[in-house]
N, CA, C and O atoms as a printed pandas DataFrame, in Angstrom:
     atom_number atom_name residue_name chain_id  residue_number  x_coord  y_coord  z_coord
0              1         N          UNK        A               1   97.447  113.200  100.636
1              2        CA          UNK        A               1   96.544  113.036  101.719
2              3         C          UNK        A               1   95.275  112.382  101.420
3              4         O          UNK        A               1   94.607  111.781  102.262
4              5         N          UNK        A               2   94.910  112.547   99.970
5              6        CA          UNK        A               2   93.610  111.984   99.378
6              7         C          UNK        A               2   93.936  110.360   99.313
7              8         O          UNK        A               2   92.998  109.572   99.438
8              9         N          UNK        A               3   94.968  109.993   99.162
9             10        CA          UNK        A               3   95.262  108.503   98.804
10            11         C          UNK        A               3   94.843  108.012  100.078
11            12         O          UNK        A               3   93.891  107.233  100.120
12            13         N          UNK        A               4   95.474  108.391  101.198
13            14        CA          UNK        A               4   95.188  107.824  102.685
14            15         C          UNK        A               4   93.755  107.801  102.962
15            16         O          UNK        A               4   93.169  106.866  103.508
16            17         N          UNK        A               5   93.193  108.958  102.524
17            18        CA          UNK        A               5   91.518  108.759  102.905
18            19         C          UNK        A               5   91.019  107.701  101.991
19            20         O          UNK        A               5   90.256  106.874  102.491
20            21         N          UNK        A               6   91.297  107.598  100.833
21            22        CA          UNK        A               6   90.880  106.438  100.000
22            23         C          UNK        A               6   90.972  104.945  100.847
23            24         O          UNK        A               6   90.085  104.116  101.047
24            25         N          UNK        A               7   92.348  104.950  101.243
25            26        CA          UNK        A               7   92.682  103.642  102.031
26            27         C          UNK        A               7   91.750  103.598  103.324
27            28         O          UNK        A               7   91.376  102.520  103.787
28            29         N          UNK        A               8   91.462  104.595  103.778
29            30        CA          UNK        A               8   90.591  104.737  105.002
30            31         C          UNK        A               8   89.098  104.449  104.675
31            32         O          UNK        A               8   88.376  103.819  105.448
32            33         N          UNK        A               9   88.734  104.882  103.638
33            34        CA          UNK        A               9   87.151  104.694  103.123
34            35         C          UNK        A               9   86.865  103.445  102.299
35            36         O          UNK        A               9   85.696  103.125  102.081
36            37         N          UNK        A              10   87.943  102.685  101.805
37            38        CA          UNK        A              10   87.598  101.664  100.933
38            39         C          UNK        A              10   86.737  100.497  101.267
39            40         O          UNK        A              10   86.228   99.784  100.402
40            41         N          UNK        A              11   86.594  100.328  102.519
41            42        CA          UNK        A              11   85.428   99.323  103.080
42            43         C          UNK        A              11   84.442   99.566  103.990
43            44         O          UNK        A              11   83.869   98.755  104.717
44            45         N          UNK        A              12   84.249  101.032  103.871
45            46        CA          UNK        A              12   82.954  101.853  104.745
46            47         C          UNK        A              12   81.776  101.140  104.492
47            48         O          UNK        A              12   80.931  100.990  105.374
48            49         N          UNK        A              13   81.649  100.683  103.351
49            50        CA          UNK        A              13   80.367  100.214  102.606
50            51         C          UNK        A              13   79.875   98.887  103.298
51            52         O          UNK        A              13   78.700   98.520  103.313
52            53         N          UNK        A              14   80.945   98.212  103.876
53            54        CA          UNK        A              14   80.473   96.843  104.314
54            55         C          UNK        A              14   79.510   97.251  105.976
55            56         O          UNK        A              14   79.021   96.394  106.712
56            57         N          UNK        A              15   79.478   98.317  106.140
57            58        CA          UNK        A              15   78.872   98.632  107.322
58            59         C          UNK        A              15   77.319   99.095  107.051
59            60         O          UNK        A              15   76.570   99.337  107.997
60            61         N          UNK        A              16   76.961   99.183  105.891
61            62        CA          UNK        A              16   75.504   99.336  105.192
62            63         C          UNK        A              16   75.005   98.040  104.997
63            64         O          UNK        A              16   75.478   97.282  104.151
64            65         N          UNK        A              17   73.966   97.714  105.821
65            66        CA          UNK        A              17   73.286   96.352  105.622
66            67         C          UNK        A              17   72.362   96.310  104.274
67            68         O          UNK        A              17   71.606   97.221  103.937
68            69         N          UNK        A              18   72.539   95.226  103.645
69            70        CA          UNK        A              18   71.814   94.682  102.606
70            71         C          UNK        A              18   72.044   95.602  101.228
71            72         O          UNK        A              18   71.144   96.076  100.534
72            73         N          UNK        A              19   73.338   95.719  101.036
73            74        CA          UNK        A              19   73.885   96.476   99.811
74            75         C          UNK        A              19   75.142   95.838   99.293
75            76         O          UNK        A              19   75.706   94.958   99.943
76            77         N          UNK        A              20   75.617   96.284   98.074
77            78        CA          UNK        A              20   76.732   96.047   97.639
78            79         C          UNK        A              20   77.754   96.886   98.293
79            80         O          UNK        A              20   77.698   98.115   98.245
80            81         N          UNK        A              21   78.842   96.129   99.004
81            82        CA          UNK        A              21   79.602   97.041   99.804
82            83         C          UNK        A              21   80.512   98.087   98.745
83            84         O          UNK        A              21   80.787   99.263   98.981
84            85         N          UNK        A              22   80.800   97.482   97.805
85            86        CA          UNK        A              22   81.773   98.113   96.885
86            87         C          UNK        A              22   81.012   99.512   96.421
87            88         O          UNK        A              22   81.613  100.584   96.469
88            89         N          UNK        A              23   79.900   99.430   96.055
89            90        CA          UNK        A              23   78.859  100.644   95.417
90            91         C          UNK        A              23   78.810  101.473   96.616
91            92         O          UNK        A              23   79.083  102.673   96.611
92            93         N          UNK        A              24   78.418  100.733   97.753
93            94        CA          UNK        A              24   78.275  101.635   99.091
94            95         C          UNK        A              24   79.804  102.609   99.344
95            96         O          UNK        A              24   79.902  103.834   99.417
96            97         N          UNK        A              25   80.628  101.812   99.415
97            98        CA          UNK        A              25   81.952  102.586   99.718
98            99         C          UNK        A              25   82.127  103.535   98.845
99           100         O          UNK        A              25   82.436  104.652   99.260
100          101         N          UNK        A              26   81.969  103.302   97.458
101          102        CA          UNK        A              26   82.302  104.399   96.695
102          103         C          UNK        A              26   81.587  105.518   96.865
103          104         O          UNK        A              26   82.084  106.641   96.779
104          105         N          UNK        A              27   80.265  105.267   97.141
105          106        CA          UNK        A              27   79.151  106.270   97.534
106          107         C          UNK        A              27   79.574  107.154   98.578
107          108         O          UNK        A              27   79.588  108.385   98.564
108          109         N          UNK        A              28   79.883  106.442   99.396
109          110        CA          UNK        A              28   80.421  107.268  100.866
110          111         C          UNK        A              28   81.679  108.096  100.689
111          112         O          UNK        A              28   81.893  109.175  101.241
112          113         N          UNK        A              29   82.526  107.427   99.810
113          114        CA          UNK        A              29   83.631  107.922   99.724
114          115         C          UNK        A              29   83.537  109.509   98.818
115          116         O          UNK        A              29   84.180  110.496   99.175
116          117         N          UNK        A              30   82.774  109.494   97.825
117          118        CA          UNK        A              30   82.002  110.635   97.073
118          119         C          UNK        A              30   81.751  111.634   97.923
119          120         O          UNK        A              30   82.335  112.716   97.860
120          121         N          UNK        A              31   80.554  111.243   99.078
121          122        CA          UNK        A              31   80.162  112.152   99.787
122          123         C          UNK        A              31   81.155  112.687  100.637
123          124         O          UNK        A              31   80.881  113.818  101.038
124          125         N          UNK        A              32   82.287  112.189  101.055
125          126        CA          UNK        A              32   83.485  112.592  102.034
126          127         C          UNK        A              32   84.028  113.609  101.216
127          128         O          UNK        A              32   84.309  114.729  101.645
128          129         N          UNK        A              33   84.208  113.177   99.841
129          130        CA          UNK        A              33   84.876  114.175   99.075
130          131         C          UNK        A              33   84.219  115.440   98.543
131          132         O          UNK        A              33   84.809  116.479   98.247
132          133         N          UNK        A              34   83.029  115.223   98.471
133          134        CA          UNK        A              34   82.153  116.340   98.383
134          135         C          UNK        A              34   82.324  117.566   99.436
135          136         O          UNK        A              34   82.527  118.742   99.134
136          137         N          UNK        A              35   82.201  117.038  100.694
137          138        CA          UNK        A              35   82.352  117.640  101.839
138          139         C          UNK        A              35   83.727  118.402  101.994
139          140         O          UNK        A              35   83.798  119.540  102.457
140          141         N          UNK        A              36   84.796  117.676  101.568
141          142        CA          UNK        A              36   86.118  118.169  101.905
142          143         C          UNK        A              36   86.401  119.220  100.500
143          144         O          UNK        A              36   87.437  119.883  100.454
144          145         N          UNK        A              37   85.367  119.285   99.381
145          146        CA          UNK        A              37   85.670  120.235   98.286
146          147         C          UNK        A              37   86.893  119.813   97.608
147          148         O          UNK        A              37   87.754  120.620   97.260
148          149         N          UNK        A              38   86.965  118.705   97.440
149          150        CA          UNK        A              38   88.321  118.074   96.774
150          151         C          UNK        A              38   88.077  118.312   95.321
151          152         O          UNK        A              38   86.936  118.216   94.871
152          153         N          UNK        A              39   89.244  118.663   94.457
153          154        CA          UNK        A              39   89.322  118.790   93.088
154          155         C          UNK        A              39   88.982  117.746   92.312
155          156         O          UNK        A              39   89.238  116.645   92.798
156          157         N          UNK        A              40   88.469  117.765   91.223
157          158        CA          UNK        A              40   88.194  116.586   90.335
158          159         C          UNK        A              40   89.255  115.715   90.152
159          160         O          UNK        A              40   89.014  114.509   90.196
160          161         N          UNK        A              41   90.450  116.125   89.945
161          162        CA          UNK        A              41   91.598  115.199   89.826
162          163         C          UNK        A              41   91.851  114.324   91.364
163          164         O          UNK        A              41   92.109  113.121   91.347
164          165         N          UNK        A              42   91.765  114.918   92.344
165          166        CA          UNK        A              42   92.055  114.163   93.594
166          167         C          UNK        A              42   90.784  113.259   93.835
167          168         O          UNK        A              42   90.922  112.172   94.395
168          169         N          UNK        A              43   89.545  113.704   93.415
169          170        CA          UNK        A              43   88.699  112.955   93.646
170          171         C          UNK        A              43   88.576  111.717   92.642
171          172         O          UNK        A              43   88.124  110.674   93.115
172          173         N          UNK        A              44   88.910  111.744   91.410
173          174        CA          UNK        A              44   89.010  110.660   90.428
174          175         C          UNK        A              44   89.994  109.543   91.041
175          176         O          UNK        A              44   89.684  108.352   91.048
176          177         N          UNK        A              45   91.427  110.123   91.648
177          178        CA          UNK        A              45   92.397  109.332   92.305
178          179         C          UNK        A              45   91.852  108.422   93.289
179          180         O          UNK        A              45   92.088  107.214   93.287
180          181         N          UNK        A              46   90.912  109.188   94.366
181          182        CA          UNK        A              46   90.488  108.586   95.428
182          183         C          UNK        A              46   89.358  107.430   95.013
183          184         O          UNK        A              46   89.488  106.305   95.496
184          185         N          UNK        A              47   88.378  107.685   94.217
185          186        CA          UNK        A              47   87.665  106.691   93.761
186          187         C          UNK        A              47   88.105  105.656   93.177
187          188         O          UNK        A              47   87.523  104.589   93.370
188          189         N          UNK        A              48   89.242  105.721   92.322
189          190        CA          UNK        A              48   89.644  104.823   91.370
190          191         C          UNK        A              48   90.524  104.143   92.185
191          192         O          UNK        A              48   90.653  102.968   91.841
192          193         N          UNK        A              49   91.330  104.549   93.378
193          194        CA          UNK        A              49   92.155  103.624   94.126
194          195         C          UNK        A              49   91.174  102.638   94.981
195          196         O          UNK        A              49   91.385  101.436   95.149
196          197         N          UNK        A              50   90.119  103.335   95.464
197          198        CA          UNK        A              50   89.059  102.312   96.218
198          199         C          UNK        A              50   88.538  101.223   95.349
199          200         O          UNK        A              50   88.321  100.085   95.765
200          201         N          UNK        A              51   88.343  101.622   94.105
201          202        CA          UNK        A              51   87.941  100.592   93.305
202          203         C          UNK        A              51   89.039   99.427   92.938
203          204         O          UNK        A              51   88.728   98.246   92.781
204          205         N          UNK        A              52   90.294   99.915   92.834
205          206        CA          UNK        A              52   91.250   98.953   92.653
206          207         C          UNK        A              52   91.786   98.275   93.877
207          208         O          UNK        A              52   92.479   97.271   93.710
208          209         N          UNK        A              53   91.534   98.724   95.128
209          210        CA          UNK        A              53   91.918   97.906   96.199
210          211         C          UNK        A              53   90.826   96.792   96.315
211          212         O          UNK        A              53   91.129   95.624   96.559
212          213         N          UNK        A              54   89.667   97.174   96.146
213          214        CA          UNK        A              54   88.420   96.277   96.161
214          215         C          UNK        A              54   88.802   95.026   95.002
215          216         O          UNK        A              54   88.787   93.822   95.259
216          217         N          UNK        A              55   89.098   95.561   93.853
217          218        CA          UNK        A              55   89.553   94.490   92.700
218          219         C          UNK        A              55   90.631   93.704   92.946
219          220         O          UNK        A              55   90.653   92.529   92.580
220          221         N          UNK        A              56   91.793   94.373   93.698
221          222        CA          UNK        A              56   93.006   93.597   94.064
222          223         C          UNK        A              56   92.743   92.652   95.103
223          224         O          UNK        A              56   93.468   91.660   95.190
224          225         N          UNK        A              57   91.787   92.833   95.913
225          226        CA          UNK        A              57   91.649   91.985   97.123
226          227         C          UNK        A              57   90.834   90.979   96.791
227          228         O          UNK        A              57   91.027   89.919   97.386
228          229         N          UNK        A              58   89.859   91.032   95.893
229          230        CA          UNK        A              58   89.035   89.887   95.272
230          231         C          UNK        A              58   89.959   88.928   94.799
231          232         O          UNK        A              58   90.036   87.751   95.152
232          233         N          UNK        A              59   90.774   89.630   93.826
233          234        CA          UNK        A              59   91.656   88.642   93.124
234          235         C          UNK        A              59   92.418   88.042   93.921
235          236         O          UNK        A              59   92.449   86.818   93.784
236          237         N          UNK        A              60   93.172   88.575   94.866
237          238        CA          UNK        A              60   94.213   87.942   95.569
238          239         C          UNK        A              60   93.736   86.755   96.461
239          240         O          UNK        A              60   94.476   85.906   96.960
240          241         N          UNK        A              61   92.176   86.846   96.600
241          242        CA          UNK        A              61   91.652   85.962   97.462
242          243         C          UNK        A              61   91.317   84.378   96.838
243          244         O          UNK        A              61   91.081   83.351   97.474
244          245         N          UNK        A              62   91.376   84.546   95.663
245          246        CA          UNK        A              62   91.248   83.257   94.655
246          247         C          UNK        A              62   92.192   82.323   95.022
247          248         O          UNK        A              62   93.305   82.694   95.397
248          249         N          UNK        A              63   91.860   81.033   94.957
249          250        CA          UNK        A              63   92.673   79.816   94.802
250          251         C          UNK        A              63   93.263   79.783   93.591
251          252         O          UNK        A              63   92.408   79.723   92.707
252          253         N          UNK        A              64   94.567   79.799   93.104
253          254        CA          UNK        A              64   95.447   79.658   92.035
254          255         C          UNK        A              64   95.708   78.326   91.558
255          256         O          UNK        A              64   96.248   78.061   90.483
256          257         N          UNK        A              65   95.276   77.462   92.455
257          258        CA          UNK        A              65   95.570   75.784   92.501
258          259         C          UNK        A              65   94.112   75.342   91.694
259          260         O          UNK        A              65   93.859   74.156   91.480
């Protein structure tokens, strides 16, 4: 379940004006996990997957030619 939550939350920081959307997304995800009282392992999985999704997205957008 928490993996799906990470997928839903990974770009929420884009709605925060004037900020780094990656950092803002991780902060919002962290607050959601606090409210859900997620255990530390699940929290780490969600935050890591959010970071990985953002990294993969940036990498795949690069022109390889």
